[in-house]
C-alpha positions in Angstrom: -10.6 -64.9 -130.6 -7.3 -64.9 -128.6 -7.4 -61.1 -128.3 -10.9 -61.3 -127.1 -10.1 -63.9 -124.5 -7.1 -61.9 -123.3 -9.4 -58.9 -122.6 -11.8 -61.1 -120.6 -9.0 -62.7 -118.7 -7.6 -59.3 -117.8 -10.8 -57.9 -116.3 -12.2 -60.9 -114.5 -11.4 -62.0 -111.0 -12.5 -65.6 -110.7 -13.3 -66.6 -107.1 -13.6 -70.3 -106.3 -16.6 -69.8 -104.1 -20.1 -71.4 -103.9 -23.1 -70.7 -101.8 -24.6 -73.2 -99.4 -27.4 -75.4 -100.3 -31.0 -74.4 -99.9 -32.3 -77.2 -97.7 -33.4 -76.3 -94.2 -30.6 -78.4 -92.5 -28.5 -75.8 -90.7 -28.3 -74.7 -87.1 -30.3 -71.6 -88.0 -33.1 -73.6 -89.3 -33.1 -75.9 -86.3 -33.4 -72.9 -84.1 -36.3 -71.6 -86.2 -38.1 -74.9 -86.0 -37.7 -75.4 -82.2 -37.8 -72.0 -80.6 -41.3 -71.2 -79.5 -43.5 -68.5 -78.0 -43.5 -68.2 -74.2 -47.3 -68.7 -73.9 -50.3 -70.3 -75.5 -53.9 -69.4 -74.7 -55.2 -65.9 -74.2 -55.1 -66.0 -70.4 -51.5 -67.1 -70.1 -50.5 -65.0 -73.1 -51.6 -61.9 -71.1 -49.2 -63.0 -68.4 -46.2 -63.7 -70.8 -46.6 -67.5 -70.2 -45.9 -67.6 -66.4 -47.1 -70.9 -65.0 -44.3 -73.2 -63.9 -45.3 -72.7 -60.2 -48.8 -73.9 -61.0 -51.7 -72.2 -62.6 -55.2 -73.6 -63.0 -55.6 -73.3 -66.7 -55.3 -75.5 -69.8 -52.1 -73.7 -70.6 -50.5 -75.7 -67.8 -50.2 -78.5 -70.3 -47.7 -76.3 -72.1 -46.0 -74.7 -69.0 -46.1 -77.3 -66.3 -48.8 -80.1 -66.3 -48.8 -80.1 -62.5 -50.7 -76.8 -62.6 -53.8 -78.8 -63.8 -54.2 -79.9 -60.2 -55.3 -76.4 -59.3 -58.2 -76.4 -61.8 -61.4 -75.9 -59.7 -63.9 -77.5 -62.1 -64.2 -79.1 -65.5 -63.7 -76.7 -68.3 -64.0 -76.4 -72.1 -62.2 -73.6 -73.9 -61.0 -72.4 -77.2 -59.5 -69.3 -78.9 -58.7 -67.7 -82.2 -55.3 -66.1 -82.8 -54.5 -63.1 -85.0 -50.9 -62.2 -86.1 -49.5 -59.0 -87.5 -45.8 -59.1 -88.4 -43.8 -56.0 -89.6 -40.2 -56.3 -90.8 -38.4 -53.0 -91.3 -35.2 -53.4 -93.5 -32.1 -51.5 -94.6 -30.1 -53.0 -97.5 -26.4 -52.6 -97.0 -24.2 -53.0 -100.0 -20.6 -51.9 -100.6 -20.5 -48.3 -99.4 -24.2 -47.8 -99.6 -27.2 -48.0 -97.3 -30.6 -48.1 -99.0 -33.7 -46.4 -97.6 -35.9 -48.3 -95.1 -38.2 -50.9 -96.6 -41.1 -52.6 -94.9 -42.7 -56.0 -95.2 -46.1 -56.6 -93.5 -48.1 -59.8 -93.2 -51.2 -60.8 -91.3 -52.8 -64.2 -90.5 -55.8 -65.5 -88.4 -55.9 -69.1 -87.3 -57.3 -71.4 -84.7 -55.2 -70.9 -81.5 -56.5 -73.4 -78.9 -59.1 -76.0 -78.2 -59.1 -77.7 -74.8 -61.2 -79.9 -72.4 -60.2 -80.6 -68.8 -62.2 -83.0 -66.6 -62.0 -82.7 -62.8 -62.5 -86.2 -61.6 -64.7 -86.5 -58.5 -62.5 -87.7 -55.6 -63.1 -88.3 -51.9 -60.0 -86.1 -51.1 -57.4 -84.3 -53.0 -57.5 -83.3 -56.7 -57.3 -85.3 -59.9 -57.7 -83.5 -63.3 -57.2 -85.0 -66.8 -57.6 -83.5 -70.2 -56.3 -82.7 -73.6 -55.7 -79.6 -75.7 -54.7 -78.4 -79.2 -52.3 -75.5 -78.8 -50.6 -73.3 -81.4 -47.0 -72.8 -80.1 -45.2 -71.0 -82.9 -46.0 -68.9 -85.9 -43.4 -68.4 -88.6 -45.1 -65.7 -90.6 -43.0 -62.7 -91.7 -42.1 -60.9 -94.9 -39.2 -58.7 -95.9 -38.4 -56.7 -99.0 -35.2 -54.9 -99.9 -33.7 -53.0 -102.9 -30.6 -51.0 -103.7 -27.7 -50.6 -106.1 -24.6 -52.6 -105.7 -21.2 -52.2 -107.4 -19.3 -54.5 -105.0 -20.6 -57.9 -106.0 -23.3 -59.9 -107.9 -25.0 -63.1 -107.0 -23.4 -64.6 -110.1 -20.0 -64.2 -108.3 -21.3 -66.6 -105.7 -22.2 -69.2 -108.3 -18.5 -69.8 -109.4 -17.4 -73.3 -108.4 -14.7 -74.3 -106.0 -11.9 -76.3 -107.6 -13.2 -79.6 -106.1 -16.7 -79.0 -107.4 -16.0 -79.8 -111.0 -13.7 -81.5 -113.4 -12.8 -80.8 -117.0 -13.7 -83.6 -119.5 -12.6 -83.9 -123.2 -14.8 -85.5 -125.9 -13.6 -87.5 -128.9 -13.3 -84.3 -131.0 -10.9 -82.6 -128.5 -13.6 -80.2 -127.1 -13.5 -79.4 -123.3 -16.5 -79.0 -121.0 -17.1 -79.0 -117.3 -18.7 -81.8 -115.2 -20.0 -80.5 -111.9 -20.2 -82.2 -108.5 -22.3 -79.5 -106.9 -25.8 -78.4 -107.8 -25.4 -74.6 -107.5 -22.6 -74.1 -110.1 -24.2 -76.6 -112.4 -27.6 -74.8 -112.2 -25.8 -71.4 -112.9 -23.9 -72.8 -115.8 -27.0 -74.2 -117.4 -28.8 -70.9 -116.9 -26.0 -68.8 -118.3 -25.1 -67.1 -115.0 -21.6 -68.4 -115.3 -19.7 -69.6 -118.4 -16.8 -72.0 -119.0 -13.7 -70.8 -120.8 -12.6 -73.8 -122.7 -9.8 -71.8 -124.3 -8.0 -71.5 -121.0 -7.8 -75.2 -120.3 -4.2 -76.0 -119.6 -3.0 -72.4 -119.7 -3.4 -71.6 -116.0 -6.0 -68.9 -116.8 -9.4 -68.7 -115.2 -11.8 -71.5 -116.3 -15.0 -69.7 -115.3 -16.4 -66.2 -115.3 -19.6 -64.7 -114.1 -22.3 -63.0 -116.2 -21.9 -59.6 -114.4 -18.5 -57.9 -114.8 -16.9 -57.1 -111.4 -17.4 -53.4 -110.6 -20.6 -53.0 -112.6 -23.3 -51.1 -110.7 -26.5 -53.2 -110.8 -29.9 -52.8 -109.2 -30.7 -55.6 -106.8 -34.2 -56.3 -105.4 -35.4 -59.1 -103.2 -38.4 -60.4 -101.3 -38.6 -63.2 -98.7 -41.8 -64.7 -97.5 -42.0 -67.2 -94.5 -45.2 -68.7 -93.2 -46.5 -71.7 -91.3 -46.9 -72.6 -87.7 -46.1 -75.3 -85.1 -48.8 -76.9 -83.0 -49.0 -79.4 -80.1 -51.6 -82.0 -79.2 -51.4 -82.4 -75.4 -52.8 -85.2 -73.3 -52.1 -85.2 -69.6 -53.2 -85.0 -66.1 -52.3 -84.0 -62.5 -53.0 -85.4 -59.1 -52.5 -84.2 -55.6 -49.7 -86.4 -54.3 -49.7 -84.6 -50.9 -51.7 -81.8 -49.4 -51.4 -78.8 -51.8 -48.6 -80.6 -53.8 -49.5 -81.4 -57.4 -47.7 -83.8 -59.8 -48.4 -83.7 -63.5 -47.4 -85.4 -66.7 -48.3 -84.8 -70.4 -47.6 -86.5 -73.7 -47.2 -84.0 -76.5 -47.4 -84.5 -80.2 -45.9 -81.7 -82.2 -46.7 -81.1 -85.8 -46.6 -78.2 -88.3 -45.3 -76.8 -91.5 -42.7 -74.2 -92.4 -42.6 -72.6 -95.8 -39.8 -70.4 -97.2 -39.7 -68.6 -100.5 -37.1 -66.1 -101.7 -37.0 -64.1 -104.9 -33.9 -62.2 -105.9 -33.3 -60.1 -109.0 -30.4 -58.2 -110.6 -30.9 -55.7 -113.4 -28.3 -53.8 -115.5 -30.5 -50.7 -115.8 -27.5 -48.5 -116.5 -26.3 -50.7 -119.4 -22.8 -50.7 -118.1 -21.9 -54.0 -119.7 -20.5 -52.5 -123.0 -18.7 -54.7 -125.5 -15.3 -53.1 -124.9 -15.6 -53.8 -121.2 -17.2 -57.2 -121.0 -19.1 -59.7 -123.1 -20.7 -63.1 -122.4 -19.7 -65.9 -124.7 -22.6 -68.3 -124.9 -22.1 -71.9 -125.9 -23.2 -71.1 -129.5 -20.7 -68.2 -129.5 -23.3 -65.4 -129.8 -22.0 -62.2 -128.3 -24.5 -60.7 -125.8 -24.3 -58.5 -122.8 -25.9 -59.1 -119.3 -29.4 -57.6 -118.9 -31.0 -59.2 -115.9 -31.0 -62.2 -113.6 -33.8 -63.7 -111.5 -33.3 -66.4 -108.9 -36.2 -67.9 -107.0 -35.8 -70.7 -104.4 -38.0 -72.2 -101.7 -38.8 -75.2 -99.6 -41.6 -76.6 -97.5 -40.9 -78.6 -94.3 -43.4 -80.8 -92.7 -42.6 -81.7 -89.1 -43.9 -84.2 -86.7 -42.5 -84.9 -83.3 -43.1 -86.2 -79.8 -42.0 -85.4 -76.2 -43.0 -85.8 -72.6 -43.4 -83.0 -70.1 -43.6 -83.6 -66.3 -43.5 -81.4 -63.2 -44.4 -80.7 -59.7 -46.0 -77.6 -58.1 -47.0 -77.0 -54.5 -47.9 -74.4 -52.0 -45.0 -74.1 -49.5 -46.6 -71.5 -47.2 -49.8 -69.5 -47.4 -50.1 -68.2 -50.9 -46.5 -69.0 -52.0 -46.0 -71.7 -54.6 -43.0 -73.3 -56.1 -42.8 -75.4 -59.2 -40.3 -77.5 -61.3 -40.8 -78.9 -64.8 -38.8 -81.2 -67.1 -39.3 -81.7 -70.8 -37.6 -84.5 -72.7 -36.1 -83.8 -76.1 -38.6 -83.6 -79.0 -37.8 -86.1 -81.7 -38.8 -84.6 -85.0 -39.2 -86.4 -88.3 -38.9 -83.8 -91.2 -39.9 -84.2 -94.8 -38.8 -81.4 -97.1 -39.8 -80.4 -100.7 -37.5 -77.8 -102.3 -37.0 -76.0 -105.7 -34.7 -73.6 -107.4 -35.3 -71.6 -110.6 -32.7 -69.4 -112.2 -33.2 -67.2 -115.3 -30.5 -65.0 -117.0 -31.3 -62.5 -119.7 -28.9 -61.0 -122.2 -29.3 -58.2 -124.6 -27.9 -57.3 -128.0 -24.5 -55.6 -127.9 -23.4 -55.9 -131.5 -26.4 -54.9 -133.4 -27.8 -58.4 -134.3 -31.1 -57.9 -132.4 -30.6 -61.4 -131.0 -31.6 -61.1 -127.3 -31.3 -64.3 -125.3 -32.9 -65.8 -122.2 -31.5 -68.9 -120.5 -33.0 -70.8 -117.6 -32.6 -73.8 -115.5 -34.2 -75.3 -112.4 -34.4 -78.3 -110.1 -36.7 -79.7 -107.4 -36.6 -82.6 -105.0 -37.4 -83.9 -101.6 -35.4 -85.0 -98.6 -36.1 -86.6 -95.2 -34.2 -86.3 -92.0 -34.5 -86.2 -88.2 -33.9 -83.5 -85.6 -33.5 -83.9 -81.8 -34.1 -80.8 -79.6 -32.4 -80.2 -76.2 -33.8 -81.1 -72.8 -35.7 -78.2 -71.1 -35.5 -77.6 -67.4 -37.6 -75.0 -65.6 -38.4 -73.5 -62.2 -40.9 -71.0 -61.0 -42.2 -69.2 -58.0 -45.6 -67.5 -57.7 -47.7 -65.7 -55.1 -51.4 -66.4 -55.3 -53.5 -64.8 -52.6 -57.0 -63.4 -52.9 -57.3 -61.3 -56.0 -53.6 -61.2 -56.9 -51.4 -63.6 -58.7 -47.7 -62.8 -59.5 -45.3 -65.3 -60.9 -41.7 -65.6 -62.2 -40.3 -68.5 -64.4 -36.9 -69.4 -65.6 -36.2 -72.1 -68.2 -32.8 -73.6 -69.0 -32.1 -74.8 -72.6 -28.7 -76.0 -73.8 -28.9 -75.4 -77.6 -25.5 -77.0 -78.2 -27.2 -80.4 -77.6 -29.5 -80.1 -80.6 -28.7 -82.7 -83.3 -29.6 -83.6 -86.8 -29.6 -87.2 -88.0 -30.2 -89.0 -91.4 -29.5 -92.3 -93.0 -26.0 -91.1 -94.0 -23.3 -89.0 -92.4 -24.3 -85.8 -94.2 -24.9 -83.9 -90.9 -21.5 -84.4 -89.3 -20.3 -80.9 -90.1 -23.7 -79.3 -89.2 -23.8 -81.0 -85.8 -20.2 -80.0 -85.1 -21.1 -76.4 -85.9 -24.1 -76.6 -83.5 -21.9 -77.8 -80.7 -19.3 -75.1 -81.3 -21.5 -72.1 -82.0 -24.6 -72.5 -79.9 -24.7 -72.2 -76.1 -27.0 -72.6 -73.1 -29.6 -69.9 -72.3 -32.0 -69.0 -69.5 -35.4 -68.0 -70.8 -37.2 -65.8 -68.2 -40.9 -64.8 -67.7 -42.6 -62.4 -65.3 -46.4 -62.1 -65.2 -49.3 -60.9 -63.0 -53.1 -61.1 -62.8 -55.3 -58.8 -60.7 -58.9 -59.9 -60.2 -61.4 -57.0 -59.6 -64.8 -58.4 -59.3 -65.8 -60.0 -62.7 -62.8 -58.5 -64.4 -59.2 -59.8 -64.5 -56.3 -57.5 -65.6 -53.1 -59.1 -66.8 -49.6 -58.1 -67.8 -46.2 -59.7 -68.4 -42.7 -59.6 -69.7 -40.5 -62.3 -71.2 -37.0 -62.6 -72.6 -35.3 -65.3 -74.7 -31.6 -64.7 -75.1 -29.7 -65.3 -78.4 -28.2 -68.8 -78.2 -25.5 -68.0 -80.8 -22.2 -67.6 -79.0 -20.9 -65.0 -81.4 -24.1 -63.4 -82.9 -24.3 -62.5 -86.6 -21.6 -60.4 -88.1 -21.8 -58.7 -91.5 -20.2 -55.5 -92.7 -18.3 -55.2 -89.4 -21.6 -55.1 -87.4 -22.8 -57.8 -85.0 -26.5 -58.5 -84.5 -27.9 -59.9 -81.2 -31.1 -61.8 -82.0 -32.4 -62.0 -78.5 -36.2 -61.7 -78.3 -38.2 -59.5 -75.9 -41.9 -60.1 -75.3 -44.4 -57.6 -73.8 -47.9 -58.8 -73.0 -51.2 -57.7 -71.6 -54.7 -59.1 -71.3 -58.1 -58.9 -69.7 -60.7 -61.5 -68.7 -64.5 -61.0 -68.3 -66.6 -63.4 -66.2 -70.1 -62.9 -67.5 -71.4 -65.6 -65.2 -70.0 -68.2 -62.8 -69.7 -70.7 -65.7 -68.7 -68.5 -68.6 -65.7 -66.2 -69.3 -64.1 -64.4 -72.2 -60.3 -63.8 -72.3 -58.4 -61.4 -74.6 -54.6 -61.6 -74.7 -51.9 -59.6 -76.6 -48.2 -60.3 -76.9 -45.7 -58.3 -78.8 -42.4 -59.9 -79.9 -39.4 -57.7 -80.8 -36.0 -58.8 -82.2 -33.2 -57.7 -84.6 -32.2 -60.0 -87.4 -30.1 -60.1 -90.6 -30.7 -61.7 -94.0 -27.8 -62.3 -96.4 -29.0 -62.8 -100.0 -25.8 -64.6 -101.0 -22.5 -65.5 -99.5 -19.0 -66.5 -100.5 -18.0 -63.1 -101.9 -15.9 -60.4 -100.5 -18.0 -57.9 -98.5 -21.4 -59.6 -99.2 -24.5 -57.4 -99.1 -26.9 -57.9 -96.1 -30.3 -56.8 -94.9 -30.6 -55.3 -91.4 -34.0 -56.2 -90.0 -36.1 -54.9 -87.1 -38.9 -57.4 -86.6 -42.1 -56.7 -84.6 -44.8 -59.4 -84.2 -48.1 -58.6 -82.5 -50.2 -61.6 -81.5 -53.8 -61.3 -80.4 -56.0 -64.0 -79.0 -59.7 -64.0 -78.2 -61.0 -67.0 -76.3 -63.8 -68.4 -74.1 -64.0 -70.7 -71.1 -67.0 -72.7 -70.0 -66.9 -74.2 -66.5 -69.2 -77.0 -65.5 
């Protein structure tokens, strides 16, 4: 026994490292929940969301409520939205780059419903109304695969020194007691093991199921879906000649779902008895065969904010606009799960293969406050041509989590230190030619991370670029059909596990195409 333990101690490098928890309570998740598309509705989508300077469309409830004052008649409208998201990936492991993989996902959902009422007035303009608007879609899927000899996810399960203690029973046997869910889960599933023989010797107390240096095949798949919506109720009035003031109350709600499946397989059978063995609690001698780790969560979000603005015509055809949006105060309820399975095969001829598993699930509630948003815009609207430019200021370092305890102190400090203000910009135009309107636009949302993402010596800027186009058909004075398209492009990275030297990562190139088909009835 002592000789066997000496062999193990000589080949293992025990790292006191542990991965972060699964719950969506990080700065990255806060950004994911609160970043949103530049436009809603097929008409404004075709112009990349331009509208702060005032545009007579129900999308003004989303861009600047003052624009409702330019609506010429009462209107009922609606649309369907279609999404196609493609995620091209390259899996980077120690010294290797795997071939390009691709994840593709599609979805069709209700995009908008709106009703605006132009109140009869003796002079000026007064418009009130409400709308349902889809403001964000989370759908995307990525897949990756490749060999890895530099690390295993079981390395990341090893506990820090402060995450466990050694306890002794009445018979003098030693066992670990964990204070962190990840190493406890891995221990119960056989992905890490406790070396009771080394208690008091100064040797390593834990080792992982996969021997360091073993080449294993790793595969993974990540699926995200869900959307965020707003219910908007607001109005605008003409406070002075050609100067509109608007206000809307906005109720945000939606669901975000995340599911990740990760597997490791010793297809080359490198875990030979003379190199490495796993000593299970009942002392069977088995070698690592495979590991499967699945985790996921579902977040239900509800929130509220106010949006107010002013838009007016300064000179003939030239409009200026300003808009202010209060922080959105979200209440978030989260259900989560983790399942870990480790398989071992026979290495001493006993034909006693073994599978160990463990899992957990739970729920958590917390709150999130988003930053203020300040925007300004200028537009030229004369005859058959509309051209607009918008700029929106968002200081992401002001975002903050909150709960009934102090569990978010470190997260909020990280947000303040690592996120920074950005200027989101939009440019759009519409040209009306008889009963046809042609539209186009461009938008950019810079990456608010002050340092970007760095893995393997490479830094990824996750700024998002949007290109849009659209067309509108007026079949009669009262009826119109609008078609809008917006393409979103950005780079990303996904790290399957952390807290190891030179962790693997997935380089991503994400392209989302959104299509909207809608109608407008004026009366």
